[in-house]
C-alpha positions in Angstrom: -12.5 12.8 5.2 -13.0 14.7 8.5 -10.0 15.2 10.8 -11.5 13.3 13.8 -12.1 10.1 11.8 -8.6 10.3 10.2 -6.9 11.0 13.6 -8.6 8.0 15.1 -6.5 5.8 12.8 -3.2 7.7 12.6 -2.7 8.9 16.2 -0.7 5.9 17.4 1.3 5.4 14.2 4.9 6.3 13.2 5.7 7.8 9.8 8.8 8.5 7.8 8.5 11.3 5.2 11.1 11.5 2.4 11.0 14.5 0.1 14.0 16.5 -1.3 12.0 19.7 -2.0 12.3 21.6 1.3 9.2 23.8 1.1 7.0 20.8 0.3 8.7 18.7 3.0 8.1 21.3 5.6 4.5 21.9 4.6 3.7 18.2 4.7 5.6 17.6 8.0 3.5 20.4 9.6 0.3 18.7 8.6 1.4 15.1 9.4 2.8 16.0 12.8 -0.7 16.9 13.9 -1.9 13.4 12.8 0.8 10.9 13.7 2.4 10.0 16.9 5.9 10.1 15.4 7.0 11.9 12.2 10.6 11.7 11.0 11.7 13.5 7.9 14.5 12.9 5.4 15.7 14.8 2.3 16.7 11.8 0.2 16.6 8.0 0.1 20.0 7.4 1.6 19.2 9.5 4.7 15.8 7.9 4.9 17.3 4.4 5.0 19.7 5.4 7.8 16.9 6.9 9.8 14.7 3.8 9.1 17.5 1.5 10.5 18.1 3.8 13.4 14.4 3.8 14.3 14.4 0.0 14.4 17.6 -0.1 16.6 15.9 2.3 19.0 12.4 0.9 19.2 12.8 -2.7 17.9 10.2 -2.1 15.2 9.9 -0.5 11.8 8.0 2.7 10.9 4.4 2.0 10.4 4.2 4.0 7.2 6.7 5.6 4.7 5.8 8.4 2.4 8.4 9.0 -0.3 9.0 11.1 -3.4 10.4 9.3 -6.5 12.9 11.8 -7.9 15.5 12.5 -5.3 19.3 12.8 -5.3 21.7 10.1 -3.9 19.0 7.4 -3.7 15.6 7.8 -5.4 12.3 6.6 -4.1 12.3 3.4 -6.2 15.7 2.3 -4.8 14.5 3.3 -1.3 11.3 1.2 -1.7 13.3 -1.8 -2.9 15.7 -1.5 0.1 12.8 -1.1 2.6 11.0 -4.1 1.2 14.2 -6.1 1.5 14.1 -5.2 5.3 10.4 -5.5 5.8 8.4 -7.2 2.9 5.1 -5.8 4.3 6.2 -2.2 4.8 3.4 0.2 3.9 4.7 2.8 1.4 2.9 5.7 -0.2 4.6 7.2 -3.3 4.6 10.9 -4.3 4.9 11.0 -8.1 5.0 13.6 -10.8 3.5 12.9 -14.2 7.0 12.4 -15.6 7.6 9.4 -13.3 5.6 6.8 -15.3 8.7 4.8 -16.2 9.2 4.0 -12.5 5.6 3.0 -11.7 5.7 -0.6 -13.0 8.7 -1.4 -10.8 6.9 0.1 -7.8 3.7 -1.8 -8.5 5.6 -5.0 -8.8 7.2 -4.3 -5.4 3.6 -4.3 -4.0 3.4 -0.5 -3.7 -0.3 0.2 -4.2 -0.7 3.8 -3.1 0.3 6.8 -5.3 -0.3 10.5 -4.8 0.2 12.7 -7.9 1.9 16.1 -7.5 0.8 18.8 -7.0 -0.7 17.1 -3.9 -4.5 17.3 -3.5 -5.2 17.6 0.3 -8.4 15.5 0.2 -6.7 12.8 -1.8 -3.9 12.7 0.7 -6.3 12.5 3.6 -8.3 9.7 2.0 -5.2 7.6 1.3 -3.8 8.2 4.7 -7.1 7.0 6.2 -7.2 3.8 4.1 -3.6 2.9 4.7 -3.7 3.6 8.4 -6.9 1.6 8.8 -5.2 -1.3 7.1 -2.2 -1.1 9.4 -4.4 -1.0 12.5 -6.5 -3.9 11.2 -3.5 -6.1 10.6 -2.0 -5.2 14.0 -5.3 -6.0 15.8 -5.8 -9.4 14.2 -3.9 -12.6 14.9 -2.2 -13.6 11.7 -3.5 -16.5 9.7 -1.3 -17.0 6.7 -3.7 -19.3 5.0 -6.6 -16.9 5.1 -6.8 -13.8 2.9 -9.1 -11.0 4.0 -10.4 -9.4 0.8 -12.8 -6.9 2.3 -16.6 -6.6 2.7 -16.5 -9.9 4.7 -15.0 -11.8 1.8 -12.2 -14.3 2.6 -10.1 -16.6 0.5 -8.7 -19.8 2.0 -5.4 -20.5 0.3 -5.3 -24.1 1.5 -8.8 -25.2 0.7 -9.2 -22.9 -2.3 -12.5 -21.6 -1.0 -14.0 -18.1 -1.5 -16.6 -17.0 1.1 -18.6 -14.0 2.0 -20.1 -14.0 5.6 -19.1 -17.7 5.8 -21.2 -18.5 2.8 -19.2 -20.3 0.1 -19.2 -18.7 -3.4 -19.0 -21.2 -6.2 -16.1 -20.8 -8.6 -15.4 -22.6 -11.8 -12.1 -24.4 -12.3 -10.8 -21.5 -14.5 -11.9 -18.9 -11.9 -10.2 -20.9 -9.1 -6.9 -21.0 -11.1 -7.1 -17.2 -11.7 -8.0 -16.5 -8.1 -5.0 -18.5 -7.0 -2.7 -16.6 -9.3 -4.1 -13.2 -8.2 -3.6 -14.0 -4.6 -0.1 -15.3 -5.2 0.8 -12.0 -7.1 -0.9 -10.0 -4.4 -0.7 -6.2 -5.2 1.7 -7.0 -8.1 0.8 -6.6 -11.8 -0.4 -9.8 -13.3 0.1 -9.7 -17.0 -1.8 -11.7 -19.7 1.4 -13.7 -20.2 1.5 -14.6 -16.5 -2.1 -15.8 -16.7 -1.6 -17.7 -20.0 1.5 -19.4 -18.5 -0.4 -20.3 -15.3 -3.2 -21.9 -17.3 -0.7 -23.7 -19.7 1.0 -25.2 -16.6 -2.4 -26.7 -15.8 -2.9 -28.0 -19.3 -5.4 -25.3 -20.3 -5.1 -23.1 -23.5 -6.4 -19.6 -23.1 -6.2 -16.4 -25.2 -6.4 -12.7 -24.3 -10.1 -12.5 -25.1 -10.8 -15.5 -22.8 -8.8 -13.8 -20.1 -10.9 -10.6 -20.3 -14.1 -12.6 -20.1 -12.8 -14.7 -17.2 -11.6 -11.6 -15.3 -15.0 -10.0 -15.9 -16.8 -13.0 -14.4 -14.5 -13.3 -11.4 -14.9 -9.6 -10.7 -18.7 -10.2 -10.3 -18.0 -12.5 -7.4 -15.6 -10.2 -5.5 -15.9 -6.8 -3.9 -15.7 -3.8 -6.1 -12.2 -2.8 -7.1 -10.6 -6.0 -5.8 -9.3 -6.6 -9.3 -8.0 -3.5 -11.1 -7.1 -3.2 -14.7 -3.6 -1.6 -15.2 -3.7 0.0 -18.6 -1.2 -1.6 -21.0 0.1 -3.9 -18.3 -2.5 -6.3 -17.0 -4.4 -6.7 -13.7 -3.7 -6.2 -10.0 -5.5 -7.9 -7.1 -5.7 -5.7 -4.0 -7.4 -6.9 -0.8 -9.6 -4.3 0.6 -10.7 -3.2 4.1 
């Protein structure tokens, strides 16, 4: 990711950085201040939440992006993410996680947090994720919101009212089972969808399905969607993530 391309997406955005380890916080802030219009830093979740609320009081809008560590004193990154999502359900959050933070990841994924950066931080990975998230933020702000239409990426769209999947305005045929699964994935957007969730959804529609059937069904639906729209979460289930 070259600097010019990244800067074209980040230059007008505001960012809140939350990290309790001062050397890392200072190093990241130095890099991010060259990319973002506004960068505010906090040393723990409690301070971050106060700064988040103060920013809204001053500008009448929320930070465009929050980057937060998980393990912090006073209020950790999971508790902060939950508080931020209570304020703004669509808040974009990037999590900095160590390998020992796996117990927290499911809670974060179920909050809709989709972006994780593993410590020690790889510069290229950080730049790539910043680009994708910033591009998504700019895309949402630039488009009039249609709550019935889901932009999946690569010119794919899903109409939640008509239950129609299209690419370039061409309808893609789905079986009844694929329609039910697609509905559930969109409803659970960026949250882990377990095999039990899927079986219960089909049972509610008078359809019996087992785990082998689910794997086959997910495989077939993936073939009709952009790459990586449906991700397998090891030991948990699946996650549907609209792409740009």
